[in-house]
C-alpha positions in Angstrom: 42.4 -45.4 -3.0 40.2 -48.4 -3.9 38.5 -48.5 -7.3 34.9 -49.8 -7.3 33.7 -51.5 -10.5 30.0 -51.1 -11.2 28.3 -54.4 -11.6 24.6 -53.9 -12.3 21.9 -56.1 -10.9 19.9 -55.9 -14.1 20.6 -54.8 -17.7 18.2 -53.5 -20.3 19.5 -53.6 -23.9 17.8 -51.9 -26.8 17.3 -54.4 -29.7 19.2 -52.1 -32.1 22.2 -52.0 -29.8 22.8 -55.7 -30.6 23.7 -54.8 -34.2 26.9 -53.2 -32.9 30.0 -55.0 -31.7 29.9 -53.3 -28.3 26.3 -54.2 -27.8 27.0 -57.8 -28.5 30.0 -57.9 -26.2 28.0 -56.4 -23.4 25.2 -58.8 -23.9 27.5 -61.8 -23.8 29.5 -60.5 -20.8 26.5 -59.9 -18.6 24.7 -63.2 -19.6 27.9 -65.1 -18.8 28.0 -63.5 -15.3 24.3 -64.6 -14.8 23.1 -61.0 -14.6 19.5 -60.7 -15.9 19.4 -59.1 -19.3 16.2 -57.9 -20.9 16.2 -57.1 -24.6 13.7 -54.3 -25.4 12.3 -52.8 -28.6 12.8 -49.3 -27.1 14.8 -48.3 -24.1 11.8 -47.2 -22.0 12.7 -48.8 -18.7 9.6 -50.2 -16.9 8.5 -48.6 -13.6 10.9 -49.3 -10.8 9.9 -50.9 -7.5 9.8 -48.6 -4.5 7.3 -46.6 -2.5 9.2 -43.4 -2.3 11.3 -41.4 -4.8 14.4 -42.3 -2.7 13.7 -46.0 -3.0 13.2 -45.8 -6.7 16.4 -43.8 -7.1 18.3 -46.4 -5.2 16.9 -49.1 -7.5 17.7 -47.1 -10.6 21.4 -46.9 -9.6 21.6 -50.7 -9.9 20.4 -50.9 -13.5 22.4 -50.5 -16.7 20.5 -49.4 -19.9 22.3 -49.8 -23.3 20.9 -47.9 -26.2 21.8 -46.4 -29.6 21.9 -42.7 -29.9 19.3 -41.6 -32.5 20.6 -38.2 -33.4 24.1 -36.6 -33.7 22.9 -33.2 -32.5 24.4 -32.1 -29.2 21.9 -30.4 -26.9 23.6 -27.7 -24.9 22.4 -26.5 -21.5 20.3 -23.4 -21.8 20.3 -20.8 -19.0 
């Protein structure tokens, strides 16, 4: 079985994530690989290109968003 490593086409990093070692590491790793990195005040990803929901879904699967969790509460699924 072959393992496929996910390599995003674009990365969005929340500004607060750069205050953490992992956020800094990811930023440097992706910039060294010439992957476009956009630092944002909040992680609201801009609208994706595509005319149909299927096209937008396909584009979304090529993006990595790095953020900081704001709360420690776990939201369970409600029936």
